[in-house]
N, C-alpha and C positions, 0 to 999 in steps of 0.2 A: 542213880548211884555213880559216884565218880570213879574213874579208872584208877587202879593202883599204880604206884611208882614201880617201874621195871628196872631201870638203871638209876642209880644215885651216885654222883661223883662229888667227892668232897675235897676241895683244896689241893687238886693235883698240881704238882710242880715237876717239870722235867727240863734239865739243862743239858745242852750239848756244848761243852766248853764254855765260852763266854756268852752263848746264845741261850736265852730262856724261851723255850718252845711252849711250855705250859706254865702259867704264873698264877697259882692259886685258883685253878679252874674248877668251877662248880657247875653242875648240870644235872637235870632231872628229866627223865624220859618215862612217860606213862604207857601202859599197855594199849596197843592198838593204834597209836598215833603215828603220824609222820612228822618227825622233828628234824628240822633243817639246821645245820651249822654253816654260817656264812662268815665271810671276813676277807680282808685283803690278802694278797699273796704274802706268805710268811707269817700269817696270824696264828698258826699252830693247829689248823683244822685236821690235817692228815696225822699229825702227832697225837691229837686227841683220839682219832679213830684207832690208831695203832695201840694206844693204851687201853681202849675199850675192848679191843679184840685180843689183847694179850701178847702182841708181837713185840712190844717194848714195855718195860716196867717204869713206873714213875719213881722219881727220887723221893718224893714224899706225897702224902695224901692217900685217900682210900676210895675204892670202887665197890659198890654193892650191886648185886644182881638178884632180883626177886627176894630181897631182904638178907641175902647172905653175902659176906665180904669175899670178894674174888680178886683182890688186889694182886696177889701173888700167884694166881692160877696161870697155867700155861695157855697158849692159844689152843692147843689140842683139847685141854680140859674144858675150855669155854665153848668150843665148837660142839663137843659131845653133850654139853648141858643146854645148848639152844642159842648160841651166839654165832651167827654166820656173817660173812663179809664178802664184798667184791673189791676190786682194785682199780686204780686209775689206768693201769696197763693190763690188758687181758692176761689171765693166767691159765689158759686152756692148754690142752694137749693137741697141738695143731695137726700132728700126723694121724690122729685117731678120728673116728667118725663122731658125729654128734651123739649118737646112741652110746658109744663106748665112753665118751666123756661123762655122760650122765650116769652110766653104770658104775663108774669109778666113784662118783660122788655118793651114790646110794650105798655102795659097799663100805665106804669110809664111815658111815654112820652106824654100821653094825658093831655091836659090842665085841665081836670077834674080828675086827677089821685088820688084825695082824696076819690073817691068812692071805695066801697068794691070790692076786686078782685073777678072776676067771672072766672070759668074754661073756657078755650078756646072752649071746645066742646059745650058750651051753648051760644056762641056768634058768629054767622056766620061771621060777618065782621072781628072780631078779628082772628077767625080761618083762614080765607083767608089770612090775613097778615102774620100770623105765618107760614102757608104752604109755602108762597113765600120765607120767610126767610130760612125755612128748606131746600127748594129746592136750593136756592142760595148758601147755605153753605154746601151742600152735607150731610145733617143730616137727611134726610127723613127716611132712613133705621133704624135709632135708635130713631126716634121721640118719641115713646111710652115707651122707656126704662127709668128706674130710673137712675138718674145721679150717684148715689152712686155705681151702678153696672158697670160703664164704666171705661175704662182704662184712665190713667192720660192724655195722649195725646188727647184723645177724649174730656175730660173735658176742656182742654185748648182751643180746637177748639170751643166748645160751648161758653166759655167765650168771645172769639173774636166775635162770632155771637151776643152775648148779647150786647156788646159794640156798634156794628154796628146797632143793632135794634133801637137805639136811634136816628138814622140819624145824626150822628155828623159831624161837620165841621173839627174836629181834634180828633184823638184818641191817648190817652196816654197809652203806653204799658210798664209796669214795669216787666222786665225779663219774657217775654212770653215763652221762651224756658226752663225755670227753671224745672228741674226734668225730662226732656224729653230724650228719646233715640235719637241717631243720625238720624235715619229715621224719627222720629216724628218731630225733629227740622227742617229738610229739608222741610217737608210737611208744617209746620207752616210758614216757610220763604216764600214758594211759595204763601201762602194765603196773607201774608202781602204785598208781592211784587205786587199782583193784585190791591192793594188799591192805588198804586202810581198814582198821577194825579187826583184822584177823591176826596180824602180827605188828609189832612196833618196827618202825623204819627210822634209822638215823641217816640222814642224807647230807652229804657234803657235795655242793654243786655251785658252779660259777654262773650258770644261766639263771638270772633272777626271774625271768618270766616263768620258768619251771618251778623255781622255789616258791614264789608267791602263789602259784596255782595249786601246788601240792601240799604245802606245809600246814599242819595244824598249829604248831608253834615254831618259832624261829629263835635261835640263840646266835648272837653276834659276837664273834671273837675278834679282839684287837690285841696284838702283842701277847698272845697266849692267855688272855683273860676274857671271860664272858662279861661283856659290858651291858648286855640287855637280853632278856628272854621274854617274849610276849607273843600275842596273836599277830598274824602277818600284817594286818592293817595298822596296828599299833606300832610295830617295828618300822613300817614304811613312813609313819608320821613322826617318829621320834627324832628330834633335832640332833641329839648326840650321835645317833646312828648315821643320820644323813651326813653330818660333818665328818665322821670317822670313816665311812665306807660307801654309803649308797650314792651320795652326791645329789645335787639339786634336781637332776633330770628324772629321778625315780619318783 
């Protein structure tokens, strides 16, 4: 049985003055897959992610999530319905511990998330949930450390855990390997690989070794338009893609 379409993007257009960041962009992401978006700098990858997450609205076109149109939904509405994301630049609370960062993420998914934040240590149910997340993401050893004191790779690992704390149906990852060493990148790739089949992942990443290792499908963006969506090996062999982006060395 084939997986169902989770995200369907139809003819998205987004202009910033004279710059067209999305130019009739079409995309389909199915349940449980890792779907990579690649393209040269300025191709519109981050703009596409911003539109999927609801942080910016398209000028025209439509976005569907699980069969329902969400084009005008806010980022908060989307997060509560199962769309989570990470950023190129870490968005953690550096003065707080790893535990408290996760506690805030867990509380934000509560339907009563307008209540004042309470420290995890004073809420047994919340602490239990956070402990489960710390254990699942191999963060228990650094749970009480301030995020500001951690290495960049560890902070990225925490960001991934924060996104997953929301119990998403889809996780949007915007350059999760940015600034990482080779060893850290490989560790992050392993963590992302484990998500395959459980949730959908939309991955924007410049590290082509990681992309071709992880992706079930790859969409290639050039000048705001998807010029090709296919299996990794078909994308690698596509002469149009090679000329537009990958180059003869790939």
